[in-house]
N, C-alpha and C positions, 0 to 999 in steps of 0.2 A: 213429616218428621219434625219432632219437637226437641229443640236443644235449649238448655237453660243458659243463663248468662254466665254461670261458672263454667259450663261445658264449652261455651264459645271462647272463653279466655284460656282454655287449656287445663283447667282444674276441675275434674268431675268427681262427684261423690261416688262412693263404691257402688251404690245401688243404681247409678246412672252410667256405669262403664260401658254397657252394651250399646246404649243409645249414642254415647260419645263416639264409639268406634264406627258405628253406622254413619254418623255425621261426617267423620273424617274421610270415610270412603267417598262419599258424595261431594266432599270438599274438593277433591282432586278433579272430579268431573266438571264442576262449575268453573274452576280455575282454568282448566284446559280449554274449555269452550270459550271463555273470555279472552284467553291468550291467542288462540288459533284462528278464530272466526273474525271476519270484518265487522259483523254486527251480531249481538246476542239474539237467540231466538225469542219469540214472543213470550213463551212460558217463563224464560229467565227474566225478561224485563218486567213481568208482572209479579215477581217474587217480592216479598216484603223487604224493605231496606234494612230491617233489623237483623236479617239472617246473614251474618258475616261468619267467616271461618278462619281458623288459626293455622292454615297450612301455607307453605311457601309456593308462590305462583311459578310454574315452570317457564323457562325462557321461551320467547316467541321464535327465535331462530337458533339453529345449531351453529357452533363455531365453524368457520370455513377453514379447511386445510390450505396450506400454501400451494399456489399453482405450480404445476410441474414445469411449465414453460408458457411462453406467449402463444395465444390461440389466434392465428391469422387466417382470414378468409380471403382467398384470391379470386379475381375474375379477369378473364382475358377477352379481348376482341381483336379480330383480324379481318382485313378486307382484301379480297382477291379481285384484280381487274382483268377482264376478258375483252379481247377485240374480235373474237369469233365465237359462234354459238356452241361452246363446249361446256357451258355451265352445268347442264343436266348430267353429263358424263362425270365431271369432276365431283359434283355434289353426291352423286350416287356412289362413287367409289369411297368417298370420305365417310358417308353414313354407313356403308357396308363394313368398313374397317371398324367403326365405332361399335356396331352390333356384334361383330366377331370378338371384340375384346370382352364383351359381357357387361351386364348392367352394373356390376361392382366396380368396373374400371371406366366405363363410358356409357352414357345414357342419352338417347335422343329425346330432347324435351319438345322441340318444335322445329318444323322445316317448311319452307315455301319454295315453289318453283313455278316460274312463269315462262311459257314457251313464246319467244318473240315471233311476231308475225312479220310480213313483208314490210310493213310501215313502222315497225317498232325497232328503233336503233339504240335505245337506252333502256335497259331493264335491270332492276335490282331485286335479288333474292336473298334469303336469309336462312340460317340454321342455328339453333341454340342447343348446346350440348352441356352435360355435366360430366366432367372427367376427374379421374383420381388425381388429387392434388400432388401426390408424390410422383406421378408420371406425366404431369401436364406438359413439361418441356419436351419430353420424348414424343408424346402424341401429337403436339402441334408441329414438330419437325416432320413427322410422317405425313401430316396433312399438307404441309408446304411442298413436300416432294410430289405428292399426288397432283397438286395444283400446277406445279411447274411442268410436269409431264403432259398436262392437259392444255398447255399453252397460256396459262395465266401467270400473273406476277403479283407478288404481295405488295400492295400499295400503302397499307397502314397496319400498325400493330400497337396495341395498348395493353398495359397491365395495371390493375388496381388492387391494392391491399387494404383490408380493413381489420383493425385489431379488435377482436371480440372477447378478449380475455376477461374483462370486467363482467360482461354479460354472462359468460360461462360460469364464473365463480358465484355470482348472485343467483343464477338459476339452480345450480347444484345445491347451494345452501337452502334455497326455498323448497326443493324436492325433499331434502333430508328432514327439514322441520315439519313439513306437512305429513311425511311418512310417520314420523314419531308421534305426531298428534293423532293421526288416524289409529295407530296401534293402541294408544292409551284409551281413546274413546271406545274402541272395540272391546277392550278388556273390561271396561266398566259396563258396557251393554251386556256382555256375556255373564257378568256377575248377577245382574238382575235383582239386587237387594233393596233398591230404593222404591220410591213412589212411582206411580204410572206417569205422572207429569214429568218427573225428572228423567225417567227412561226415554220418554218421547223427545225431550229436549236433547238428550245425549245422542239419540238416533238421528235427529235432524242435523245436529252439529257434525256427526260422522259423515252423513251424506254430503253436506256442504264441503267438508274438508276433502273428501274423495274427489269431488269435482275440481277443486283447486289443485289437488295433487295431479290429476290427469292433465290439466292445462299446463302445469309446470313441467311435467314429463314431456309433453308435446313440444314445448319451447326448448327444452334441453335437447331433444332429438333433432330439432331443426337447426340449432346451433352446431351440433356435432356434424350434421350433414353439410353445413356451409364450410366447415373447416376441412372435412375429409374430401369433399368433392368441389372442384372449382368450376365456375360457370364460364363457358366458352361461347362467344357469339361470333359467327362467321357471316360475313356479308359478301355476296357475289355480285359484282358490278359489271354488267355487260354493256359495252359501248363500241359499236362498229362504225361510228362516224369517222370520216377521214380526218386525220390529225389527232385522233385519240383524245386524251385529256387536256391537250394544250389548246387554248382558245385561239392563239395566233396561227398555229399550224392548221387548225381546223378552218379558220377563215380563209387562209390562202388556198387551201385545198378545195374549198367550196366556192371560190370567187366566181368561176364560170357559171355554176348553177345559180349563184345569187344574182348575177347579172341577168341571166335568162328569166329568173323568177320576177325580177323587177320589170323587164320588158313585157312579160306576160301580164303583170298587174296593170301596166299602163294601157295595153291593148284592151284589157277587160274594162278599164275605166272609160276609154273612148267609145267602145261599143255600147256600154251602158248609158253614156251621156249623149250619144248621137241623136236619138229621137227627140230629146229635150232641146238640143241645139237647133235642130231643124224646125221644131215647133216655135221656138223663140224667134228664129229668123223670119219665118213666115208672118208671125204676129207683128213684128217690128215693121216689116215691109208694108203690111196692110194699114197699120196706123199712120205711117208716113204719107201714104197716098191719100188717106182720108184727111189728114191735116192740110195737105196742099190744096185740096178742093175747098176746104172751108176757111182757109187763111189762118189757121192756127200757127202760133209761133212755138217751136220746139225748144227745149232748154239748151240744146247744143247749137242753136242758131239765133242766140240772143242778139248778136251783132247786126242782124238784118232787121230792117224796119218793115212793118206790115204795109202792104200796098194801100194807096188812097190816103 
């Protein structure tokens, strides 16, 4: 495409009107590509620096509408303490309730269940759920009721809130800007009036813009999911040791078994050391007899003078 200096300044001669119109159509393509893409394609970078155009560059971002309200993402965590092995029963009932509510209200993300053996007295299990933020309090109360019927008690509960309003506004603006840019590039490509190199540049910019648009939409959906669905982490703490969670009560309750364990450890030590004690005694007795025969003086008998 060839544009004269007068055409680039906005004053075309009558015989150059058609060329000027074609130049202005491709002016929009180049301006949009430069405004919407993080880096211009190679074809655009290779263009001569003298090819400037007299059109107004479109804004990179669309104006953001005022937020309807604060966007808050809530997360909950609760711990149930068990002193008997009813964790599997309670967890099964809670997960069954979540599934009956449907994925739109409650979704099981992850769950773990360990069956305690005869020597396992402290076991921790977990379940992670996504629940409807508007029904979070009601659902957690139903979970508490199930746990209490199963012989558990709620030992800990935490609520965290994160304000994601700014992120939501920025992401929405980015989606609108990329959508508008993609529509302009597509219109230029469908027109197909320019050179092959310019069409290729517009198609590449369109593909890059679509990728960025899809990424922005994914982020937008993730933020909407965080606001609409709250994360609930349930911890099941099984501890059937005497005294429960109190270290003092546990120590008093297990004082007899601790004493027996200490006596058993002492007996084990004596039995293990007895062969070495006997060996050491026999060796000491033999060395003393040998010393007496040869007149050696032992360190513990320094007060005695050797005979002769």
